[in-house]
N, C-alpha and C positions, 0 to 999 in steps of 0.2 A: 504494499500498500505505500504510495507514496502520500508530502505530507502534503500536497494537494488534496487529497481525497480523505488524508485525517481531517484534515480543516472543518471541509464541508460537509461530514458527519460529523466533528462536533459540535457546527453552528448550526444543524438541524437537530442535534439533540438540543441545544439549546434553546431551541427557541420553540418549541412544539411538548406538550404534554406526553409523559408514559403511560403507554396502556395500562389498562387496569391490571390488578392478577387476577387470577382466579384464585376464588373460594376452594382450597379444597373442601372434599367432600368425605374422606378416609374417617370411619367408624370404626373405633380399636376393640370397642364392646362388643362387636358381632352387627344381627340385624333386629332391628327392632320389633317393635309389635307390628309397629304399620307395617312395615315389610316381611312378616310371617301371614298377616292376618289381612293384608289390604284387600284382596282380590279370593271373590270366592271360586272354592273350589266346583271339579263335578261333584263330587260327594262330600255336601257339608257336613260339617263334623257340631257338637254342642262345642265346644271348647271355641271353633273358629266362629260361631256364629257370636256366642257371648263376646268372645274379643271386638268384633266386629261392632255389638254393641255400645260395649266400654270405650272404644276407640270416638265414635259418631257420640256420642255423648259426653265426652271429654270435650270434641271438637265444637259440640255446642253450648256447654259451659261456658267453655275459654271465649269464644265470640259475645257472650253474654256480660261476663266480665270485665272484657276490653270494650264493651262499651258504656257502664259506667263511669261518671262525671271522674272519680279519682282514680280511679286504674290505670295504669300506662300501657303496660306489658301483662301479660293472663299468659300462666303455663297449666292443664288439668290435668293429671292419671288418675282413669276411676278404678276401681278393681269392683266389678260387679260379685256375689256371691252365686255360689253353684244352686241353681234351683233342682229339685226334686218332683219329684207327681203329687204328691199328694201336699205342699207343701210350696209358698210360693219361691219364698228365702227362708233359709237357714239362719243367717247374720246378716248383717244391716251392711249395704255399702260402705265403702273405704273411698278416699280422695283424697289426694296428695294435692294443694291448690299454691304456687306460688305467683307471686304477681309484683309487679313494680307498680307504686303509685310516682304519679306526679309532684311535682317537685315543691306544692303548696296544699298538698294535699293531708286530713287528719290519721294517722296511723289508725287509732282506734277505734275510729267512729268508721273508717273504712274495711275495717277488721269485722267488724259487729256485720255492718251492711253482705261483704262478699259470704258467710258464714251463713247469711238469712237465703240468699240469694241461691246456694249451692246445699242447703237442705229441704229448699224447695223444691231443688231438682232431683235432690237424689232420696230424699223422705226421710222422716225427722230424726229416726235412728240412725242416720248416716252418721261413721265416722269422718270425722276432717282434720287432717293435719296442713292448718293456713300461714305460710310462709308471706310474709308481706316485707316489702325491702322500701323504703323511701325515698326515690330516687331522685339525686343528687344532679346539679347541672352537669355533662358528660364533657370533655374537652373531647376536640374533636384529634385524634391524634395525628402526630406530627415526623414524619419522618424527615431525615435530617437526609438532603438532597443541593449540591451547590447550587447555590443563586444564578439564574439564569446570566445575570447581568455577567458573572467571572467565567460560564459555560462562553459564549460570546466574547467575552474579549480574549482567551485561549483561543480561537476559532478567529479570530482577524489577530492574534498573533501568527499561528500557523499560515493564515492566508497573506501575510505581511511577508511571512520568508522566505515562501513557495517562490516571489513575485521575487525579491532579492536574487535566490540563487537560479530565477532563470536572468532574469535581466545582468546577473555576473557571466553566464552562459554566455550571452550573448557577443557584449563588449572582448570575455575574451575569443571567439570566434573571429572578432574583425579584427582584432589582435592579433592571430595565425595570421591570416588573409594578409596584413599587410607586412606581415616579416618575410612572407615565403615570397622567391622572388620571379619575374613571371618571365618566363621562357617566349 
């Protein structure tokens, strides 16, 4: 790569934003419940149907909680009890609810509202584990990048050096032509 090519590459880098990096999607803990039971198979099982019901109920409760005024984000995991033929449920439903609140929200009243909403969906005997995180303003992550002005200065320096070499070679050729005797 010539010095001019390097200068052009540096100037192009200095003038443009870098492309966004893809987010890694590896799951080190194995497949999730949604990946295992997300679609019905040819032969549905009770466990698969219950898992799909848990996923659907968790997604709906998640949407309802995120619609609340104080809640910024919510994540819900539900475990429904296994059903038997002679009774509807042998144990109460269990739910793990994790929410992040808006910066100006009251955590105590939000916890009460979240508990009431979840019990409305899951039943009064439902076992709830509600984790409330008060959201603080999150600063944008800054990645240390060289300033565009510095990169542009280096590119212009490279272009200037390349131009200097070109001019020097031209003068050198001209001198050689004058020194060679003509026959």
